[in-house]
C-alpha positions in Angstrom: -7.8 85.6 21.7 -4.6 86.2 21.9 -2.2 88.1 24.3 -1.0 90.7 23.2 3.0 91.1 23.4 5.1 92.1 26.2 5.5 95.2 26.0 2.6 96.3 24.3 -0.1 95.0 27.1 -3.5 98.0 27.5 -2.6 100.1 30.7 -5.4 101.5 32.8 -4.3 104.6 33.7 -6.4 107.3 35.5 -6.2 111.2 34.3 -3.5 112.0 35.9 -1.5 109.0 34.3 -1.9 107.2 37.2 -1.3 103.1 36.4 -4.0 100.7 37.4 -3.9 98.0 35.8 -2.2 96.3 33.0 -4.4 93.6 30.4 -2.7 91.2 27.3 -6.1 89.6 26.4 -9.9 90.3 26.0 -10.8 88.2 29.6 -8.1 90.6 31.7 -9.7 93.5 29.9 -13.1 92.7 31.0 -11.5 91.9 34.1 -9.9 95.4 34.7 -13.6 97.2 33.6 -15.1 95.5 36.6 -12.4 96.7 39.1 -10.0 99.7 37.6 -11.6 103.1 39.5 -14.5 104.6 37.7 -12.2 107.5 36.7 -9.6 105.3 34.2 -12.5 103.1 32.9 -14.1 105.7 31.8 -10.7 107.7 30.4 -10.2 105.3 28.7 -13.8 104.4 27.2 -14.3 107.9 26.6 -11.3 108.6 24.8 -11.6 105.6 22.2 -8.6 104.1 23.9 -10.3 100.2 23.5 -10.9 99.6 20.1 -7.8 100.0 18.3 -6.0 97.9 20.8 -8.4 95.3 20.6 -7.9 95.3 16.4 -4.2 94.8 17.2 -5.2 92.0 19.3 -7.1 90.8 16.2 -10.1 91.2 18.2 -12.3 92.5 15.4 -15.7 91.8 16.5 -15.2 92.9 20.1 -13.4 96.2 18.6 -16.1 96.8 16.5 -19.4 96.2 18.9 -17.7 99.5 21.3 -16.8 101.7 18.1 -19.3 104.3 18.8 -21.0 103.2 22.1 -21.5 106.6 24.5 -20.7 106.4 28.0 -21.5 107.7 31.1 -20.6 107.0 35.0 -23.8 105.0 35.5 -23.5 102.6 32.2 -20.3 102.6 31.0 -19.2 99.3 32.8 -22.2 97.2 32.1 -22.1 98.9 28.6 -18.7 97.9 27.6 -19.0 94.0 28.8 -22.2 93.7 27.0 -20.6 94.4 23.8 -17.0 92.8 25.1 -18.7 89.9 25.1 -20.8 89.7 22.3 
């Protein structure tokens, strides 16, 4: 697992654009999925923002695991974490 170059981190944002965290690798994304506000996690999950960034990092398996998943507020964290750890 590699780290994103400086300036290419995944920036967790609220739907209004407020930054709530940054992740430079898959492990940090998983930690933010657990701790970031639910609205931010849903914003990125439903916007399909995770897979392109994971592809950029070379995390093709993790990116493929989350493509096509459907999320809701009750399942988003568990579904993402399961897919990313597979």
